[in-house]
C-alpha positions as CSV (number, residue, x, y, z in Angstrom):
1,M,-41.5,-1.1,54.3
2,N,-44.0,0.0,51.9
3,T,-42.8,3.7,52.5
4,I,-39.1,2.7,51.7
5,H,-40.2,0.7,48.6
6,S,-42.2,3.4,47.3
7,K,-39.3,5.9,47.9
8,V,-37.0,3.7,45.7
9,I,-39.5,3.5,42.9
10,M,-39.8,7.5,43.0
11,I,-35.9,7.9,42.9
12,E,-35.8,5.6,39.9
13,A,-38.7,7.1,38.0
14,K,-36.9,10.6,38.8
15,H,-33.7,9.2,37.2
16,I,-35.5,8.1,34.1
17,Q,-37.3,11.4,33.8
18,Q,-33.8,13.3,34.1
19,L,-32.2,10.8,31.5
20,D,-30.3,12.4,28.8
21,F,-31.6,10.5,25.8
22,N,-28.2,11.1,23.8
23,L,-27.0,8.3,26.2
24,L,-29.5,5.9,24.4
25,K,-27.3,6.6,21.2
26,V,-24.2,5.4,23.0
27,F,-26.0,2.3,24.3
28,E,-27.5,1.5,20.8
29,C,-24.1,1.6,19.2
30,L,-22.2,-0.2,22.0
31,Y,-24.8,-3.0,22.0
32,Q,-24.3,-3.4,18.3
33,E,-20.4,-3.3,18.3
34,R,-19.7,-4.7,21.6
35,N,-16.5,-2.9,21.5
36,M,-15.9,0.5,23.5
37,S,-13.3,1.6,20.9
38,V,-15.3,0.6,17.8
39,A,-18.4,2.4,19.2
40,A,-16.4,5.6,20.1
41,K,-15.1,5.6,16.4
42,Q,-18.7,5.1,15.1
43,L,-20.1,8.0,17.2
44,F,-16.9,10.2,16.7
45,I,-16.4,10.6,20.5
46,S,-13.6,9.4,22.6
47,P,-13.6,5.9,24.3
48,S,-13.7,7.6,27.7
49,A,-17.0,9.5,26.7
50,V,-18.6,6.0,25.8
51,S,-17.4,4.8,29.1
52,H,-18.9,7.8,31.0
53,A,-22.2,7.5,29.0
54,I,-22.8,3.9,30.0
55,K,-21.7,4.7,33.7
56,R,-24.4,7.2,33.8
57,L,-27.0,4.8,32.3
58,R,-25.9,2.1,34.9
59,L,-27.0,4.4,37.7
60,A,-30.1,5.4,36.1
61,L,-31.1,1.9,35.3
62,N,-29.6,0.1,38.3
63,D,-27.8,-2.5,36.2
64,E,-24.3,-3.1,34.8
65,L,-25.7,-3.2,31.3
66,F,-22.3,-4.6,29.9
67,I,-19.7,-6.6,31.4
68,R,-16.0,-6.6,29.8
69,Q,-14.9,-10.2,28.4
70,G,-11.4,-9.4,26.9
71,Q,-12.0,-6.8,24.0
72,L,-15.8,-7.3,24.3
73,M,-18.4,-5.9,26.3
74,Q,-20.9,-8.5,26.7
75,P,-24.6,-7.4,27.7
76,T,-26.2,-8.6,31.1
77,P,-29.3,-10.6,31.0
78,A,-31.2,-7.4,32.0
79,C,-29.6,-5.7,29.0
80,Q,-30.2,-8.5,26.7
81,R,-34.0,-8.4,27.5
82,M,-34.3,-4.6,27.1
83,A,-32.2,-3.9,24.1
84,P,-34.1,-5.2,21.1
85,Q,-37.2,-3.2,22.1
86,L,-35.2,-0.1,22.9
87,L,-33.4,-0.3,19.8
88,E,-36.8,-0.7,17.7
89,T,-38.2,2.3,19.7
90,L,-35.2,4.4,18.8
91,S,-35.5,3.4,15.2
92,K,-39.2,4.2,15.1
93,L,-38.7,7.5,16.9
94,R,-36.1,8.3,14.1
95,Q,-38.9,7.7,11.4
96,I,-41.5,9.7,13.3
97,L,-39.4,12.6,13.4
98,Q,-38.1,12.4,9.8
99,A,-41.9,12.2,8.8
100,C,-43.0,15.0,10.9
101,G,-45.5,17.1,8.6
102,D,-46.5,16.2,5.1
103,F,-43.6,16.5,2.7
104,D,-44.5,18.7,-0.3
105,L,-41.9,19.0,-3.1
106,T,-43.4,22.3,-4.4
107,Q,-43.4,24.0,-0.9
108,T,-40.2,22.9,0.8
109,S,-37.5,25.2,1.3
110,Q,-34.9,23.2,2.7
111,T,-31.4,23.1,1.6
112,F,-29.9,19.8,0.0
113,R,-26.4,19.3,0.8
114,V,-24.2,16.9,-1.4
115,A,-20.6,16.1,-1.1
116,T,-18.9,15.2,-4.4
117,H,-15.5,15.2,-6.0
118,D,-14.4,18.2,-8.1
119,A,-14.4,16.2,-11.4
120,L,-18.2,15.0,-11.0
121,E,-19.6,18.2,-10.0
122,P,-19.9,19.6,-13.5
123,L,-21.3,16.3,-14.5
124,I,-24.2,16.2,-12.0
125,L,-24.9,19.8,-10.7
126,P,-26.6,21.2,-14.0
127,K,-28.9,18.2,-14.0
128,I,-29.7,18.5,-10.4
129,Q,-30.2,22.2,-10.8
130,A,-32.6,21.4,-13.7
131,L,-34.7,18.9,-11.5
132,L,-34.9,21.3,-8.6
133,A,-36.2,24.1,-10.9
134,I,-39.0,21.8,-12.1
135,H,-39.8,19.9,-8.9
136,T,-38.6,22.0,-5.8
137,P,-38.7,25.7,-7.0
138,Q,-38.2,26.9,-3.4
139,A,-35.4,24.5,-2.4
140,S,-31.7,25.3,-2.3
141,F,-28.7,23.1,-3.1
142,T,-25.2,23.0,-1.7
143,S,-22.4,21.1,-3.4
144,S,-19.4,20.8,-1.4
145,K,-16.0,19.4,-1.6
146,L,-15.7,15.7,-0.8
147,I,-13.4,15.1,2.0
148,R,-13.1,11.3,2.0
149,E,-11.5,10.6,5.5
150,D,-14.2,13.1,7.0
151,M,-17.3,12.0,5.1
152,Q,-18.5,9.3,7.7
153,R,-18.5,12.0,10.4
154,Q,-20.2,14.7,8.1
155,L,-23.0,12.3,7.3
156,A,-23.5,11.3,11.0
157,T,-23.7,14.7,12.1
158,N,-25.8,15.9,9.4
159,Q,-23.3,18.4,8.0
160,I,-23.9,16.8,4.6
161,D,-27.3,14.6,3.5
162,M,-25.2,12.5,1.1
163,A,-22.0,11.9,-0.7
164,I,-20.8,10.8,-4.2
165,D,-17.6,8.9,-4.4
166,V,-15.7,5.7,-5.7
167,A,-16.4,2.5,-4.0
168,L,-15.2,2.5,-0.4
169,P,-15.2,-0.2,2.4
170,L,-17.8,1.4,4.7
171,K,-20.4,-0.4,6.7
172,S,-23.5,0.5,8.7
173,P,-24.6,3.1,9.7
174,I,-23.4,4.3,6.2
175,N,-25.8,3.1,3.4
176,H,-24.7,3.1,-0.2
177,L,-25.8,2.0,-3.5
178,K,-23.8,1.8,-6.8
179,L,-24.6,4.6,-9.3
180,S,-22.5,3.5,-12.2
181,S,-19.6,1.5,-13.3
182,D,-16.9,3.2,-15.7
183,H,-13.7,2.2,-17.3
184,F,-10.4,4.0,-17.5
185,C,-9.0,5.7,-20.7
186,L,-6.3,7.9,-21.8
187,L,-6.6,11.6,-22.6
188,L,-3.8,12.8,-25.1
189,A,-2.6,15.8,-27.2
190,K,-3.8,15.4,-30.5
191,Q,-0.8,16.7,-32.3
192,K,1.7,14.7,-30.1
193,H,0.2,11.3,-30.6
194,T,-0.5,10.6,-34.2
195,K,0.8,6.9,-34.4
196,G,-2.1,4.9,-33.3
197,E,-3.1,3.5,-30.0
198,M,-0.6,3.7,-27.1
199,T,1.1,0.2,-26.3
200,Q,1.9,-1.0,-22.9
201,S,5.7,-0.5,-23.2
202,Q,5.0,3.1,-24.4
203,Y,2.5,3.6,-21.5
204,L,5.1,2.4,-18.9
205,A,7.5,4.6,-20.7
206,A,5.3,7.8,-20.9
207,K,5.3,10.9,-18.6
208,H,2.2,10.8,-16.5
209,I,0.2,13.5,-14.9
210,A,-2.3,12.5,-11.8
211,V,-5.1,14.4,-10.3
212,S,-5.6,14.2,-6.4
213,N,-6.7,16.4,-3.6
214,R,-4.0,14.9,-1.6
215,S,-0.2,16.0,-1.9
216,S,0.9,12.3,-1.8
217,G,-0.2,8.6,-2.1
218,A,-1.7,6.6,-4.8
219,V,-4.5,7.9,-6.7
220,V,-7.7,6.2,-7.9
221,E,-6.3,4.6,-11.1
222,D,-2.9,3.7,-9.4
223,Y,-5.0,1.1,-7.3
224,A,-6.5,-0.4,-10.4
225,L,-3.0,-0.5,-12.2
226,L,-1.3,-2.0,-9.0
227,H,-4.0,-4.7,-8.8
228,Q,-2.6,-5.8,-12.2
229,G,1.0,-5.6,-10.8
230,I,1.6,-2.4,-13.2
231,N,3.6,0.4,-11.6
232,R,3.9,3.8,-13.3
233,E,5.9,6.8,-12.5
234,V,3.8,9.9,-11.8
235,N,5.8,13.3,-12.9
236,I,3.2,15.8,-12.1
237,R,0.2,15.8,-9.5
238,C,-2.4,18.3,-9.5
239,Q,-5.8,19.1,-8.0
240,S,-8.1,19.2,-10.9
241,Y,-8.9,17.3,-14.2
242,Q,-9.3,20.8,-15.7
243,A,-5.6,21.7,-15.0
244,A,-4.4,18.4,-16.0
245,K,-6.1,18.9,-19.4
246,E,-4.4,22.2,-19.8
247,V,-0.9,20.5,-19.1
248,V,-1.7,17.6,-21.5
249,K,-2.8,20.0,-24.5
250,S,0.8,21.0,-25.1
251,S,2.8,18.2,-24.0
252,N,3.6,14.5,-24.3
253,Y,1.9,13.9,-20.8
254,V,-0.6,11.2,-20.4
255,L,-3.9,11.5,-18.1
256,T,-5.3,8.5,-17.1
257,L,-8.9,9.0,-15.9
258,P,-12.7,7.6,-16.0
259,S,-14.2,7.7,-19.4
260,L,-17.1,9.7,-18.0
261,I,-14.9,12.6,-17.2
262,A,-12.7,12.2,-20.4
263,Q,-15.9,12.8,-22.5
264,K,-16.7,15.9,-20.7
265,L,-13.0,17.2,-21.0
266,V,-12.3,16.3,-24.8
267,D,-12.0,19.1,-27.3
268,E,-10.4,19.7,-30.7
269,H,-7.0,19.7,-29.3
270,L,-7.2,16.2,-27.5
271,I,-8.0,12.7,-28.2
272,I,-9.4,9.7,-26.1
273,Q,-7.7,6.6,-26.3
274,P,-8.3,3.1,-24.6
275,M,-5.9,1.9,-21.9
276,P,-3.5,-0.6,-23.1
277,F,-4.1,-2.9,-19.9
278,D,-7.4,-4.6,-18.9
279,L,-8.1,-2.6,-15.6
280,P,-10.9,-3.4,-13.2
281,L,-14.1,-0.9,-13.7
282,I,-14.4,2.0,-11.4
283,E,-17.6,2.2,-9.7
284,T,-19.2,5.3,-8.2
285,H,-21.5,5.1,-5.2
286,L,-24.0,7.3,-3.4
287,Y,-23.5,7.3,0.3
288,W,-26.0,8.4,3.3
289,H,-26.6,7.9,7.0
290,K,-29.2,5.1,8.0
291,N,-30.7,7.8,10.1
292,T,-32.0,9.5,6.9
293,E,-33.1,6.4,5.3
294,E,-36.8,7.4,5.7
295,D,-36.6,11.1,5.1
296,D,-39.0,11.6,2.1
297,A,-37.1,14.8,0.9
298,L,-33.8,13.0,1.0
299,K,-35.3,9.7,-0.4
300,W,-36.5,11.5,-3.5
301,L,-33.2,13.3,-3.9
302,R,-31.5,9.9,-3.8
303,E,-33.9,8.4,-6.3
304,K,-33.2,11.4,-8.8
305,I,-29.4,11.1,-8.4
306,Q,-29.6,7.5,-9.4
307,E,-31.8,8.4,-12.4
308,I,-29.3,11.0,-13.6
309,F,-26.3,8.2,-13.4
310,T,-28.6,5.5,-15.1
């Protein structure tokens, strides 16, 4: 009898030793979300991959772990007892790995990777370069194009370290903080607009140019306008504020944009005017994955980016 019992223990120990620890990430997410589809979306894998991972854990741990109740996956009593300690251990493990070795700003040769909108890049890149030159002379920096629909996956898979974008409805495991609040304004050709500030009726009757990486759909200022029940007609859509500026210079077109960007674009041929409507402020946020929360190098860069906007 003892021989049989020992054999069972040895088999179970072998299962644990051969366990793929990536399965624990799936367990963690499913325990937090209680839904296969939501967990799959968070992990950027298919629901069947989540199901397969949990099946392998069930075999290794000799417990059902989760029982389906409608759309929810409810933890078993054994799972409920194990999960808090396991999740805490996973969190500590991430912190240990992130803190591996003493972080020395002057010696680090890592590459910092930040995704941001084209319009913000000229505002922040020179300041980040100046900071790196002083504090981290051996480090590199990559500024990449922000792809909003892919941002969460890129942060989760460490393709980028952080992203800078407008306020978005994202939740854990994506963390964020507000960098700034800005108001919308108008950029107009000086020679075409000499009769004072634009009225509401003039704005609605004007020809508008909008900036977006997408070929269709509402742009950021449209959401603010629609919030006030205002619907305008966009006649030209382009990919960059620099291109829009060149169109506005010699035409009657109106460019609606955040004042921070307008101040960078304005020249002797252009004027900035206030919006004829009271619109909500536009917020800029910094986003990062919670797994990099305790990374000293990335924590330093987040603080410096926050200082740039402050």
